[in-house]
C-alpha positions, 0 to 999 in steps of 0.5 A: 061785723060788730055786735052789740050785747045789752044785758037784760038778765042777770048775767053781767049786771051788779046785783044788790045783795040783801042779806050781807049788811045783817051778816056782816055787822054780826046781826044775823041768826045761825041754827048754832044761835037758837036756844029753846026752852028745855033744848038738849045738845048732842055731841059724838065721840069719834074714833081716832083709828081708820081700822079697829076692833073695840074691846070696851067703851067706858062712859060712867065718867060722862054718865056722872057728870051733872046735867048729862042726860044720856050717853048712848053706845052702839052696844045700847042701840038695837042690832036693827037700827042702822043707816039702810043702803040699797044695793044699786048693782045685783050681788053687790055686797053692802056691809052694815052700816049702825049709827054707832060703832059696835064692836069695831070702826072702819073709818077714822071719825066713825062715831062710837058714843053719843051724849045728850047734856044741857049745853054743848060744852057739857056734851062735848066735855062728856063725850071727851070723858069716854074712853075707848079701847081699841086694838088696831088693825091694818088698814088700807087707804087707797083702792090700790092697796085695797086690791092689792093681793094680800091686802088686808080686807077693810071690812072682816064681815066681807069676804073681798075688798070688792064691792061688786063687778060688773062687765058691760057689752056693747054693739059692734064698734069699729076700732078705725072710723073713717075721719069727717072733717067738718067745716 
């Protein structure tokens, strides 16, 4: 038996892409290309450590740079200003998620300070001028390490590295079902 297929849709057909010529010739416009009058730029200083307390943050050098509009740390923001995470399971332990680290960092790359300036380069230079004194803490990087007896806590505010436990019960399942063969 032979079946002939005639493509009627997009499957199996060449599709002429209309966006390629502009991008390939360098004439495309990206968000980073947009320049508006009075536009400001934002850069973050991020933690190099996966787990550490923040002893101090020195922002004076960044604030003194010409063209810097603002330098903000977690201590400058309201304690109520953080990302809200809804519990998915009753009793789920959810630590606070501040926009900028406050007192400690719990992941490498966590934002510690933000700089607003008149250019992208200046914002990044000012962020690089911020000095943070960290006291590193033991970190766990895998779930197996986090669940091992005596493992350091990933978050000091919680009493365990276990977010929640769930036990599900189902119906009576026959462990040896009769095999059914299909033709």
